[in-house]
C-alpha positions in Angstrom: -122.2 101.4 202.1 -120.3 104.1 200.1 -116.6 103.9 200.1 -114.2 106.8 200.0 -113.2 105.7 196.5 -116.8 105.9 195.3 -117.1 109.4 196.8 -113.9 110.6 195.1 -115.0 109.1 191.8 -118.4 110.8 192.0 -116.7 114.1 192.9 -114.2 113.8 190.1 -117.0 113.0 187.6 -119.0 116.1 188.8 -115.9 118.3 188.4 -115.3 117.1 184.8 -119.0 117.4 183.9 -119.1 121.0 185.3 -115.9 122.1 183.5 -117.3 120.6 180.2 -120.6 122.5 180.6 -118.8 125.7 181.4 -116.5 125.4 178.5 -119.3 124.7 176.1 -121.4 127.6 177.4 -118.4 130.0 177.2 -117.5 128.8 173.7 -120.8 130.1 172.5 -120.2 133.7 173.8 -118.3 135.9 171.4 -115.2 137.7 172.8 -114.9 135.4 175.9 -111.8 133.4 176.5 -113.2 130.0 177.3 -109.9 128.9 178.7 -109.5 131.8 181.2 -110.4 132.4 184.8 -114.1 132.7 183.8 -114.1 129.0 183.0 -113.1 128.2 186.6 -115.7 130.6 188.0 -118.5 129.2 185.8 -117.6 125.6 186.6 -117.7 126.4 190.3 -121.2 127.9 189.8 -122.4 124.8 188.0 -121.0 122.7 190.8 -122.8 124.6 193.5 -126.1 124.3 191.5 -125.6 120.6 191.1 -124.8 120.1 194.8 -127.9 122.1 195.8 -130.0 120.0 193.5 -128.5 116.8 194.9 -129.2 117.9 198.4 -132.8 118.9 197.6 -133.7 115.4 196.2 
């Protein structure tokens, strides 16, 4: 049985992972502020992709 704490921990880990991936991807693009609103947008996109992948499996 999965507890609420386990779900929250997995969700937090996913958020941290997606923010890290977004930051690294944006850091490679010249002229893009990797600490700006685009970081949040890209992290959200990565989260949606990961959730779809998790649901598909």
